[in-house]
Backbone bond lengths (Angstrom), bond angles and torsions (degrees), N, CA, C in turn:
res aa  C-N    CA-C-N  psi(-1)  N-CA   C-N-CA  omega(-1)  CA-C   N-CA-C  phi
1 M - - - 1.454 - - 1.552 107.61 -
2 N 1.335 116.26 126.49 1.464 119.91 -179.29 1.535 111.01 -86.71
3 D 1.329 116.74 174.49 1.473 121.72 -177.97 1.563 112.30 -58.26
4 C 1.311 116.66 -39.22 1.445 120.85 179.54 1.535 111.59 -60.63
5 D 1.356 114.53 -46.74 1.462 119.25 -179.93 1.525 111.40 -64.04
6 R 1.307 116.10 -39.41 1.510 119.67 178.51 1.541 110.98 -63.19
7 L 1.331 116.03 -41.78 1.476 119.90 179.66 1.507 111.62 -63.65
8 I 1.336 116.51 -43.18 1.476 121.36 -179.85 1.531 109.42 -65.44
9 E 1.333 118.70 -41.79 1.497 121.38 179.17 1.510 109.69 -65.32
10 K 1.323 118.58 -41.22 1.480 122.59 177.57 1.522 110.61 -60.44
11 Q 1.329 115.78 -43.08 1.495 121.56 179.15 1.524 109.94 -62.87
12 K 1.334 117.53 -42.35 1.477 120.72 -179.25 1.519 110.44 -64.81
13 R 1.373 116.78 -44.29 1.452 120.46 177.94 1.529 111.62 -59.23
14 H 1.369 115.85 -40.89 1.452 119.88 -179.22 1.554 110.03 -61.59
15 K 1.342 115.89 -43.67 1.449 120.39 -179.65 1.510 109.97 -61.69
16 D 1.364 116.05 -46.66 1.469 120.35 -178.31 1.514 113.25 -64.80
17 N 1.296 118.20 -30.95 1.481 121.43 -178.03 1.504 111.94 -76.38
18 L 1.352 119.02 -11.06 1.463 121.15 -179.02 1.507 110.34 -77.57
19 Y 1.322 118.44 -16.88 1.477 122.46 -176.34 1.530 108.01 -129.67
20 D 1.314 116.04 147.76 1.469 121.69 178.44 1.525 108.79 -76.67
21 G 1.290 117.50 115.26 1.450 122.76 172.56 1.505 115.97 73.41
22 G 1.289 120.32 -13.34 1.439 122.10 177.66 1.502 112.95 83.44
23 A 1.367 119.65 -30.11 1.459 122.38 -178.88 1.486 113.60 -68.32
24 D 1.344 116.37 -29.78 1.462 120.58 -178.40 1.514 111.19 -89.37
25 R 1.341 118.49 10.21 1.429 120.61 -176.99 1.527 110.01 -68.33
26 P 1.312 117.76 124.82 1.475 119.04 -178.92 1.548 110.13 -69.52
27 E 1.328 115.71 150.94 1.463 121.52 179.63 1.504 111.40 -64.16
28 T 1.353 117.58 -33.71 1.417 122.20 -178.84 1.559 111.11 -97.95
29 S 1.321 115.28 40.46 1.460 120.17 -177.96 1.538 110.19 -67.70
30 T 1.328 116.99 163.40 1.430 123.11 176.34 1.491 108.31 -60.38
31 T 1.321 119.33 133.84 1.446 122.46 177.28 1.515 108.59 -96.76
32 F 1.293 116.39 141.63 1.444 122.12 179.55 1.531 107.74 -108.52
33 P 1.322 118.21 146.70 1.485 119.23 175.21 1.506 109.68 -57.75
34 T 1.332 118.48 141.69 1.435 121.40 175.24 1.520 106.62 -96.62
35 M 1.343 115.64 145.05 1.461 119.79 -176.99 1.513 110.09 -133.61
36 S 1.310 115.51 143.99 1.462 121.53 165.42 1.527 107.66 -140.10
37 I 1.306 116.58 144.14 1.510 119.81 -174.51 1.507 108.05 -110.42
38 H 1.352 114.35 131.86 1.454 121.77 178.04 1.503 106.66 -137.04
39 G 1.328 117.91 113.69 1.447 120.89 175.19 1.528 115.21 60.86
40 G 1.331 117.64 36.38 1.482 120.30 177.10 1.532 112.39 90.40
41 M 1.331 118.67 -12.05 1.466 121.60 177.45 1.538 108.54 -103.50
42 A 1.322 115.56 151.96 1.479 119.81 178.55 1.554 107.57 -115.06
43 K 1.321 116.19 136.67 1.453 122.32 173.92 1.509 104.68 -91.55
44 I 1.310 117.77 120.27 1.452 122.89 -176.83 1.503 107.85 -121.74
45 E 1.339 117.15 123.75 1.469 120.76 177.39 1.529 108.66 -112.44
46 L 1.333 116.39 128.21 1.487 120.87 175.51 1.496 107.74 -152.20
47 F 1.317 114.69 165.25 1.474 121.92 -177.79 1.516 107.58 -109.34
48 G 1.317 116.61 146.58 1.471 122.56 178.47 1.506 110.60 -158.57
49 N 1.341 113.84 -176.66 1.446 120.57 -178.49 1.522 113.17 -101.94
50 E 1.303 117.80 -32.79 1.441 124.41 -175.51 1.517 109.92 -150.63
51 M 1.329 116.07 156.73 1.474 120.10 175.80 1.498 107.75 -140.59
52 I 1.330 115.35 139.68 1.440 123.42 174.66 1.520 106.61 -130.31
53 E 1.333 116.81 133.31 1.437 119.86 176.47 1.543 108.59 -106.90
54 K 1.352 115.83 121.70 1.440 121.09 -176.88 1.499 109.64 -136.90
55 Q 1.337 115.65 166.16 1.459 121.58 175.97 1.521 107.02 -102.10
56 V 1.330 115.48 138.20 1.455 123.11 177.77 1.512 108.74 -72.78
57 K 1.325 117.31 130.98 1.478 122.06 178.31 1.506 109.07 -104.20
58 A 1.332 116.07 153.46 1.465 122.79 179.38 1.531 109.78 -71.44
59 C 1.350 114.68 141.22 1.464 120.01 178.89 1.538 106.09 -152.02
60 A 1.367 116.44 99.30 1.444 123.24 -178.75 1.542 110.07 54.08
61 N 1.362 118.28 -115.13 1.451 121.13 -178.70 1.535 113.83 -95.78
62 S 1.314 117.58 10.38 1.469 119.18 -175.58 1.527 109.41 -141.99
63 G 1.307 116.26 -161.88 1.463 122.82 177.72 1.509 108.58 -126.14
64 R 1.364 114.05 163.78 1.466 118.36 -179.57 1.507 109.76 -143.57
65 V 1.313 115.80 153.21 1.463 123.44 173.83 1.517 105.18 -135.28
66 Y 1.320 116.17 125.28 1.485 119.82 173.10 1.498 110.63 -83.97
67 L 1.334 114.85 135.20 1.451 122.63 177.71 1.526 110.05 -116.36
68 P 1.333 118.51 163.95 1.458 120.19 -179.70 1.543 110.41 -64.94
69 P 1.353 116.89 147.91 1.465 118.05 -179.45 1.513 112.96 -63.73
70 E 1.319 119.22 -21.61 1.488 121.67 176.82 1.532 111.15 -66.02
71 W 1.334 117.16 -16.26 1.447 121.49 -178.39 1.561 112.51 -89.28
72 I 1.289 116.61 -4.28 1.475 120.71 -179.83 1.545 108.73 -59.70
73 G 1.305 115.75 129.97 1.462 121.50 -177.98 1.519 114.62 83.84
74 R 1.328 117.40 -4.72 1.496 119.87 179.66 1.507 108.57 -88.73
75 K 1.315 114.71 162.12 1.449 124.36 177.97 1.517 107.51 -91.54
76 V 1.344 118.70 126.39 1.458 121.72 179.05 1.542 108.47 -127.35
77 K 1.336 114.95 161.73 1.464 122.25 173.29 1.513 107.07 -128.24
78 I 1.328 113.99 135.18 1.489 120.89 -177.21 1.511 107.43 -108.24
79 I 1.347 117.88 127.77 1.461 120.40 178.95 1.498 106.39 -125.24
80 R 1.351 115.41 126.21 1.455 120.32 177.54 1.513 108.65 -80.10
81 I 1.338 119.12 125.19 1.462 122.46 -175.29 1.522 114.05 -105.64
82 D 1.325 119.14 -7.18 1.467 119.34 175.79 1.556 110.61 -144.94
């Protein structure tokens, strides 16, 4: 079993552990991003409302990305692409 297969199996087990027995799983359950790894990169599929591509800027000991003020209080996901 390669690293990609292990990651997919781990993700499936995580999804199954969120619900008791799987039979009671609601049809509108939370969806998790799906991932597959090829050559060090991961293919991640998820659904959203908007996307902005920006470069992370240095800020003291970390990095920062400015987002539109309309996004304040919203839930976002950050994916490193390079």
